[in-house]
Backbone as CSV, one residue per row, in Angstrom:
resi,resn,N_x,N_y,N_z,CA_x,CA_y,CA_z,C_x,C_y,C_z
1,MET,-8.907,-6.528,41.548,-10.008,-6.004,42.451,-10.335,-5.923,43.892
2,GLY,-9.172,-6.250,44.252,-9.393,-6.338,46.003,-9.795,-7.653,46.091
3,CYS,-10.696,-7.314,46.850,-11.749,-9.024,47.733,-13.087,-8.648,47.066
4,LEU,-13.315,-8.157,45.951,-14.481,-8.101,45.359,-14.448,-9.479,44.438
5,GLY,-15.559,-10.376,44.776,-15.790,-11.413,43.750,-16.801,-11.133,42.440
6,PRO,-16.824,-11.747,41.494,-17.667,-11.517,40.341,-18.847,-11.148,40.627
7,SER,-19.519,-12.114,41.520,-21.006,-12.007,41.558,-21.221,-10.368,42.261
8,GLU,-20.361,-9.936,43.109,-20.441,-8.475,44.077,-19.896,-7.453,42.766
9,GLN,-18.822,-7.796,41.927,-18.957,-7.002,41.131,-19.850,-6.482,40.069
10,LYS,-20.513,-7.921,39.717,-21.581,-7.538,38.398,-22.802,-6.744,39.384
11,PHE,-23.049,-7.048,40.536,-23.821,-6.349,41.296,-23.924,-4.621,41.599
12,LEU,-22.297,-4.564,41.718,-21.935,-2.797,41.799,-22.145,-2.221,40.628
13,VAL,-21.575,-3.230,39.410,-21.626,-2.403,37.932,-22.937,-1.815,37.941
14,THR,-23.892,-3.074,37.722,-25.273,-2.642,37.635,-25.642,-1.299,38.604
15,LEU,-25.515,-1.325,39.805,-25.737,-0.170,40.881,-25.117,1.089,40.422
16,ILE,-23.964,0.950,40.216,-22.869,2.301,39.787,-23.723,3.132,38.599
17,GLU,-23.903,1.960,37.444,-24.357,2.585,36.123,-25.776,3.273,36.374
18,THR,-26.633,2.629,37.003,-27.748,3.125,37.233,-27.939,4.515,38.151
19,ALA,-26.880,4.882,39.140,-26.701,5.923,39.791,-26.521,6.951,39.104
20,ALA,-25.126,6.564,38.208,-24.507,7.439,37.355,-25.532,7.977,36.498
21,LYS,-26.736,7.565,35.684,-27.397,7.830,34.802,-28.504,8.383,35.489
22,SER,-28.624,8.205,37.082,-29.932,8.959,37.555,-29.382,10.143,38.316
23,GLY,-28.584,10.411,37.824,-28.059,11.931,38.488,-27.250,12.087,39.605
24,TYR,-26.895,11.111,40.118,-25.892,11.223,41.565,-24.737,11.547,41.052
25,THR,-24.051,12.496,41.781,-23.049,13.383,41.610,-21.725,13.263,42.391
26,ARG,-22.133,12.355,43.545,-21.146,11.962,44.502,-20.937,10.499,44.843
27,PHE,-19.719,10.126,44.632,-19.581,8.432,44.729,-18.758,8.640,46.051
28,VAL,-18.995,7.829,47.104,-17.943,7.880,48.404,-18.317,6.583,48.860
29,GLU,-16.444,6.610,49.308,-16.462,4.854,49.537,-15.683,5.338,50.812
30,PRO,-16.213,4.824,51.867,-15.353,4.852,52.892,-14.880,3.539,53.273
31,CYS,-13.562,3.529,54.011,-12.894,2.209,54.442,-12.529,1.733,52.693
32,ALA,-11.856,2.345,52.193,-11.579,2.240,50.874,-10.917,0.968,50.385
33,GLY,-9.609,0.803,51.741,-9.074,-0.866,51.255,-8.021,-0.333,49.982
34,THR,-7.898,-1.192,49.312,-7.373,-1.087,47.672,-7.916,-0.280,46.765
35,PHE,-9.066,0.588,46.982,-9.724,1.291,45.987,-10.577,0.778,45.060
36,ALA,-11.045,-0.654,45.057,-11.569,-1.663,44.268,-12.896,-1.183,43.468
37,MET,-13.455,-0.352,44.303,-15.110,0.059,44.095,-14.561,1.598,43.333
38,ALA,-13.592,2.346,43.757,-13.527,3.418,43.119,-13.103,3.277,41.390
39,ASN,-12.293,2.294,41.574,-11.936,1.920,40.328,-13.175,1.322,39.549
40,LEU,-14.145,0.622,40.075,-15.256,0.492,39.339,-16.145,1.426,39.021
41,ALA,-16.162,2.895,39.963,-16.854,3.650,39.578,-16.252,4.448,38.369
42,VAL,-15.172,4.894,38.175,-14.601,5.584,37.041,-14.769,4.570,35.740
43,GLN,-14.937,3.175,35.920,-15.338,2.402,34.774,-16.605,2.759,34.414
44,ASN,-17.398,2.891,35.214,-18.972,2.731,35.055,-19.797,4.229,35.037
45,GLY,-19.271,5.611,34.736,-19.907,6.461,34.861,-19.677,7.892,35.793
46,PHE,-19.064,7.462,36.965,-18.255,8.448,37.462,-16.959,9.227,36.888
47,LYS,-16.852,10.119,37.109,-15.359,11.179,36.853,-14.699,10.893,38.342
48,PRO,-13.367,10.736,38.107,-12.676,10.895,39.759,-12.833,12.010,40.695
49,GLU,-13.256,13.269,40.118,-13.252,14.414,40.913,-14.722,14.186,41.549
50,GLN,-15.271,13.282,40.994,-16.798,13.025,41.893,-16.363,11.867,43.137
51,ILE,-15.511,11.304,43.125,-15.004,10.343,43.797,-14.520,10.754,45.247
52,GLU,-14.815,10.382,46.377,-14.186,10.644,47.464,-14.136,9.425,48.371
53,THR,-13.011,9.052,49.115,-12.711,8.221,49.724,-11.903,8.201,51.123
54,SER,-11.972,7.288,51.982,-11.466,7.697,53.119,-10.727,6.156,53.829
55,ASP,-9.822,6.222,54.724,-9.695,4.921,55.303,-8.853,5.073,56.548
56,VAL,-8.744,4.505,57.665,-8.022,4.263,58.448,-6.813,3.235,58.309
57,ASN,-6.789,2.479,57.423,-5.636,1.995,57.242,-4.633,2.208,56.444
58,MET,-3.044,2.075,57.294,-2.140,2.959,57.152,-1.934,2.990,55.416
59,MET,-2.140,1.393,55.037,-1.730,0.902,53.630,-2.173,2.024,52.617
60,SER,-3.768,2.199,53.071,-4.490,2.695,52.263,-4.064,4.105,52.075
61,THR,-3.855,4.485,53.226,-3.257,6.027,53.233,-2.365,6.105,52.695
62,VAL,-1.259,5.630,52.724,0.069,5.729,52.049,-0.562,5.576,50.059
63,LEU,-1.074,4.613,49.769,-1.524,4.701,48.422,-2.512,5.899,48.489
64,GLY,-3.538,6.161,48.820,-4.298,7.363,48.659,-3.709,8.723,48.375
65,TYR,-2.612,8.554,49.477,-1.883,10.081,49.348,-0.967,10.315,48.203
66,ALA,-0.440,8.795,47.532,0.121,8.607,46.598,-0.715,9.141,45.107
67,ILE,-1.711,8.600,45.343,-2.820,8.604,44.313,-2.899,10.424,44.130
68,THR,-3.308,10.875,44.974,-3.726,12.384,45.244,-2.781,13.305,45.093
69,GLY,-1.679,12.688,45.243,-0.517,14.067,45.441,-0.135,14.592,46.611
70,GLN,-0.495,13.974,47.978,-0.469,14.349,49.227,1.083,13.913,49.270
71,SER,1.638,14.757,50.416,2.673,14.488,50.926,2.920,13.018,52.410
72,LEU,3.607,12.491,52.074,3.470,11.433,53.030,4.050,11.946,54.587
73,GLU,4.693,13.265,54.463,5.624,13.790,55.552,4.609,13.768,57.025
74,PRO,3.287,14.351,56.625,2.459,14.366,58.086,2.145,12.757,59.020
75,LEU,2.038,11.834,57.805,2.131,10.477,58.653,3.330,10.050,59.614
76,GLU,4.564,10.773,59.730,5.415,10.464,60.348,5.966,9.079,60.213
77,ILE,6.267,8.289,59.105,6.508,6.897,59.117,8.120,6.706,59.724
78,HIS,8.179,5.905,60.503,9.441,5.364,60.735,9.064,3.640,60.634
79,ALA,10.214,3.246,60.243,10.895,1.513,60.146,11.922,1.278,59.951
80,GLN,12.205,-0.030,60.935,13.584,-0.521,60.892,14.225,-0.756,59.871
81,GLY,15.439,-0.416,59.787,16.393,-0.460,58.207,15.913,0.495,57.116
82,PHE,15.082,1.406,57.442,14.920,2.402,56.215,14.918,3.839,57.156
83,SER,15.382,4.725,56.254,15.267,6.115,56.732,14.211,6.889,56.758
84,ASN,14.077,8.012,57.370,12.842,8.940,57.299,12.619,9.384,56.149
85,GLU,13.680,10.000,55.550,13.439,10.487,54.053,13.353,9.384,52.858
86,GLU,13.764,8.410,53.604,13.190,7.043,52.171,11.709,6.806,52.313
87,LEU,11.379,6.978,53.460,9.808,6.569,53.569,8.578,8.076,53.214
88,LEU,9.565,8.857,52.735,8.563,9.877,52.399,8.168,9.660,50.808
89,ASP,8.920,8.417,50.310,8.549,8.110,48.843,7.642,7.163,49.295
90,PRO,6.231,6.868,48.508,5.244,6.166,48.705,5.625,4.719,48.256
91,ALA,6.207,4.661,47.308,6.851,3.241,47.112,7.612,2.502,47.925
92,THR,8.826,3.087,48.292,9.281,2.714,49.288,8.786,2.411,50.574
93,ALA,7.568,3.466,51.012,6.727,3.025,52.017,6.222,1.796,52.180
94,LEU,5.316,1.691,51.194,4.504,0.578,50.675,6.036,-0.947,50.758
95,TYR,6.778,-0.653,50.093,7.733,-1.763,50.064,8.278,-2.136,51.354
96,ALA,8.475,-1.076,52.369,8.751,-1.121,53.727,7.817,-1.952,54.341
97,GLN,6.332,-1.788,54.126,5.429,-2.630,54.938,5.607,-3.991,54.391
98,LEU,5.539,-4.265,53.207,5.526,-5.367,52.234,6.987,-6.434,52.920
99,TYR,7.904,-5.405,53.061,9.144,-6.043,53.469,9.190,-6.702,54.956
100,LEU,9.017,-5.553,55.726,8.802,-5.969,57.363,7.507,-6.575,57.734
101,ARG,6.611,-6.658,57.235,5.320,-7.788,57.146,5.936,-9.064,56.972
102,THR,6.473,-9.407,56.215,7.123,-10.790,55.710,8.205,-11.301,56.705
103,SER,9.051,-10.358,56.859,10.061,-10.382,57.905,9.842,-11.168,59.111
104,LYS,8.459,-10.643,59.743,8.162,-11.367,60.908,7.670,-13.007,60.883
105,ASN,7.653,-13.354,59.624,7.123,-14.892,59.297,8.898,-15.577,58.619
106,ALA,9.866,-15.074,58.676,10.677,-15.168,57.903,11.393,-16.816,58.599
107,GLY,10.856,-17.091,59.809,11.207,-18.498,60.085,10.871,-19.766,59.242
108,ASN,9.860,-19.211,58.387,9.037,-19.816,57.780,9.946,-20.031,56.428
109,ASP,10.251,-21.187,55.898,10.715,-21.278,54.705,10.395,-20.771,53.473
110,TYR,9.348,-20.610,53.294,8.239,-20.090,52.038,8.314,-18.605,52.266
111,PHE,8.407,-17.823,53.633,8.280,-16.305,53.530,9.454,-16.307,53.563
112,TYR,10.719,-16.868,53.922,12.279,-16.791,53.859,12.885,-16.485,52.505
113,GLN,12.186,-17.032,51.684,12.534,-17.339,50.431,11.717,-16.026,49.826
114,ILE,10.293,-15.573,50.117,10.093,-14.174,49.736,11.212,-13.226,50.384
115,LEU,11.366,-13.214,51.752,12.032,-12.050,52.237,13.305,-11.994,51.400
116,THR,14.123,-12.973,51.016,15.223,-13.074,50.308,15.197,-12.471,48.893
117,ASP,14.371,-12.427,48.431,13.733,-11.834,46.766,13.703,-10.424,47.048
118,LEU,13.100,-10.199,47.923,12.329,-8.656,48.381,13.867,-8.184,48.990
119,ARG,14.808,-8.607,49.384,15.880,-8.268,49.827,16.891,-7.583,48.819
120,LEU,17.159,-8.841,47.701,18.190,-8.911,46.857,17.463,-7.901,45.524
121,ARG,16.247,-7.924,45.233,15.613,-7.476,44.173,14.945,-5.906,44.729
122,ARG,15.718,-5.382,46.055,14.482,-4.380,46.432,14.413,-2.975,45.423
123,GLU,15.502,-2.450,44.414,15.127,-1.714,43.569,13.958,-1.884,42.579
124,GLU,14.147,-3.171,42.045,12.818,-3.884,40.966,11.593,-3.867,41.837
125,HIS,11.445,-4.320,42.758,10.073,-4.337,43.460,9.781,-2.642,43.695
126,ILE,10.651,-2.017,44.116,10.209,-0.536,44.455,9.810,0.019,43.100
127,GLU,10.542,-0.087,41.878,10.241,0.544,40.748,8.614,-0.436,40.047
128,SER,8.586,-1.751,40.881,7.464,-2.092,40.348,6.260,-1.203,41.030
129,ILE,6.373,-1.563,42.311,5.422,-0.456,43.124,4.794,0.894,42.549
130,ASN,6.045,1.243,42.067,5.859,2.735,41.166,4.885,2.733,39.902
131,ARG,5.266,1.541,39.294,4.578,1.568,38.268,3.367,1.272,38.226
132,GLN,2.956,0.438,39.567,1.471,0.303,39.493,0.776,1.443,40.681
133,ILE,1.329,2.238,41.145,0.732,3.602,41.690,0.641,4.308,40.312
134,GLU,1.788,4.407,39.518,1.123,5.585,38.295,-0.093,4.918,37.661
135,VAL,-0.169,3.804,37.318,-1.318,3.356,36.432,-2.467,3.559,37.552
136,ILE,-2.861,3.525,38.513,-4.074,3.916,39.497,-3.981,5.434,39.615
137,ARG,-3.343,6.008,39.605,-2.958,7.616,39.496,-3.906,8.232,38.169
138,ASN,-3.097,7.415,37.042,-3.632,7.610,36.212,-5.263,7.141,35.765
139,LEU,-5.680,6.417,36.651,-7.140,6.081,36.424,-8.159,6.997,37.257
140,LEU,-7.363,7.026,38.643,-8.113,7.881,39.721,-7.556,9.448,40.182
141,GLY,-6.732,9.884,39.169,-6.328,11.210,40.082,-7.369,12.218,39.771
142,GLY,-7.501,12.809,40.487,-8.612,14.030,40.738,-9.865,13.528,41.591
143,MET,-9.333,12.419,42.118,-10.365,11.621,43.363,-9.726,12.286,44.662
144,SER,-10.611,12.417,45.757,-9.898,12.878,46.941,-10.058,11.643,48.042
145,TYR,-9.143,11.780,48.838,-8.653,11.135,49.990,-8.376,11.757,51.282
146,ARG,-8.868,11.127,52.515,-8.804,11.140,53.864,-8.724,10.297,54.549
147,PRO,-7.499,10.293,55.232,-7.392,9.147,56.309,-8.078,9.342,57.583
148,LEU,-9.896,8.905,57.158,-10.731,9.188,58.153,-11.561,8.139,58.514
149,ASP,-11.776,8.160,59.624,-13.033,6.915,60.308,-13.775,6.659,59.403
150,MET,-14.496,5.456,58.966,-15.536,4.962,58.235,-16.691,5.497,59.083
151,TRP,-17.108,6.015,60.144,-18.100,6.047,60.861,-18.270,7.836,60.874
152,GLU,-17.266,8.362,61.102,-17.421,9.628,60.809,-17.401,10.165,59.425
153,HIS,-17.018,9.349,58.280,-17.000,9.946,57.130,-18.663,9.642,56.710
154,LEU,-19.313,8.352,57.050,-20.482,8.384,56.811,-21.377,9.116,57.779
155,LYS,-21.140,9.719,58.929,-21.744,11.055,59.217,-22.182,11.912,58.198
156,GLU,-21.114,12.221,57.673,-21.018,13.558,57.005,-21.731,13.645,55.884
157,VAL,-21.848,11.818,54.983,-22.524,12.129,53.688,-23.832,10.928,53.740
158,LEU,-24.260,10.592,54.449,-25.180,10.058,54.697,-26.561,10.764,54.445
159,ASP,-26.910,11.975,54.910,-28.012,12.816,54.311,-27.894,13.572,53.069
160,ASP,-26.973,13.490,52.459,-26.731,13.879,50.699,-27.563,13.145,49.905
161,PRO,-28.902,13.597,49.494,-29.452,12.948,48.383,-28.797,12.446,46.901
162,HIS,-27.666,13.392,46.812,-26.837,13.263,45.425,-25.911,12.332,45.585
163,ALA,-25.383,11.770,46.964,-24.251,10.928,46.960,-24.638,9.420,47.138
164,LEU,-24.057,8.569,46.239,-24.008,7.062,46.214,-22.717,6.750,47.160
165,VAL,-23.194,6.190,48.441,-22.410,5.734,49.332,-22.239,4.189,49.237
166,ILE,-20.876,3.938,49.075,-20.995,2.052,49.346,-19.619,1.758,50.224
167,ALA,-19.879,1.105,51.331,-18.777,0.774,52.088,-18.517,-0.561,52.255
168,ASN,-17.399,-1.175,52.086,-17.246,-2.292,52.032,-16.120,-2.807,53.590
169,PRO,-16.880,-2.574,54.710,-15.904,-2.559,55.872,-15.202,-3.869,56.455
170,PRO,-14.265,-3.966,57.025,-13.160,-4.999,57.360,-13.968,-5.860,58.028
171,THR,-13.940,-7.147,58.369,-14.682,-7.593,59.469,-13.447,-8.150,60.854
172,TYR,-12.517,-7.235,61.069,-11.592,-7.252,62.137,-12.248,-5.571,62.543
173,PHE,-11.577,-5.722,64.119,-11.457,-4.529,64.302,-11.097,-3.186,64.284
174,SER,-9.704,-3.266,63.748,-8.973,-1.889,63.342,-8.207,-2.520,62.151
175,GLY,-8.958,-1.718,61.130,-7.989,-2.353,59.618,-6.458,-2.325,59.700
176,TYR,-6.093,-1.072,60.014,-4.603,-0.716,59.706,-3.863,-1.824,60.521
177,GLU,-4.481,-2.531,61.586,-3.455,-3.728,62.426,-3.207,-4.818,61.020
178,LYS,-4.149,-5.116,60.458,-4.194,-6.190,59.618,-3.299,-6.091,58.670
179,PHE,-3.246,-5.096,57.787,-2.260,-4.606,56.795,-0.892,-4.436,57.284
180,TYR,-0.982,-3.412,58.526,0.444,-2.999,58.728,1.001,-3.965,60.144
181,ASP,0.653,-5.104,60.320,1.459,-5.793,61.509,2.238,-6.128,61.422
182,THR,3.693,-5.831,61.603,5.170,-5.915,61.492,5.511,-5.911,62.940
183,GLN,4.870,-6.499,63.690,5.118,-6.089,65.223,6.282,-5.347,65.660
184,GLY,5.605,-3.994,65.564,6.676,-2.896,65.795,8.030,-2.639,64.900
185,LYS,7.732,-3.116,63.937,8.878,-2.658,62.786,8.884,-1.756,62.155
186,ILE,7.407,-1.238,62.146,6.851,0.167,60.975,5.924,0.725,61.738
187,GLN,5.714,2.014,62.216,4.692,2.763,63.031,4.889,4.426,62.274
188,SER,3.445,4.808,62.641,3.526,6.417,62.311,2.491,6.795,63.335
189,TRP,2.576,8.227,62.913,1.263,8.833,63.751,0.269,8.575,63.528
190,ARG,-0.189,8.382,62.397,-1.474,8.386,62.003,-1.812,6.699,62.940
191,CYS,-0.895,5.510,62.851,-1.068,4.607,63.188,-1.335,4.465,64.857
192,ARG,-0.639,5.491,65.503,-0.480,5.362,66.899,-1.991,6.347,67.157
193,GLU,-2.282,7.220,66.202,-3.487,7.941,66.839,-5.034,7.327,66.614
194,PHE,-4.842,6.312,65.865,-5.958,5.370,65.541,-6.208,4.180,66.854
195,GLN,-4.739,3.898,67.019,-4.882,2.452,67.852,-5.007,3.439,69.356
196,ARG,-4.997,4.495,69.710,-5.409,5.234,70.796,-6.747,5.325,70.899
197,TRP,-7.103,6.091,69.487,-8.934,6.179,69.368,-9.545,5.480,69.587
198,TYR,-8.980,3.841,69.194,-10.034,2.735,69.275,-9.835,1.996,70.647
199,THR,-8.691,2.642,71.091,-8.574,2.370,73.009,-9.784,3.124,73.666
200,LEU,-9.684,4.130,73.460,-10.567,5.214,74.152,-11.996,4.629,73.899
201,ARG,-12.524,4.218,72.563,-13.632,4.279,72.104,-13.933,3.061,72.799
């Protein structure tokens, strides 16, 4: 359930169940992260077609695109050691992120061992990620996802009396950096655009 603790989950389950029974027809999760709240929504009264999610985090965008069947091509992901064609596959893109994020700490014995395992069992790891994507797709298939800034998304939905809006924003300034910090070894058009947007802001 991502970063949701037991007390948070208990509160949210009650809130979501009550909203679904009270006639709310739209569940909105800006700053979706790992889609934990969308998962709760489906399990407690909302249909995937009623769920609308967004984030600026590139990891969330890759996963969100995979769940909703969108092509990764517009993201223009590039990574050292991976062809651009390989990175059109969501599982490979997520593996590249994990591998390259780990590689920046490879001087540490703990991370070196993880990196070695990731390298030696590359296909197994990609297949495992594929299985996890399929589980989430089966649960949340039908929801919508956009790579959209949380504040822009909130502007669109806060006046809708039929929308339950739940946001769990990160405590750091720009979410994509936290999850996709590979010291320049992986980048995308989306990441560069949001970096420019935050700088201008």
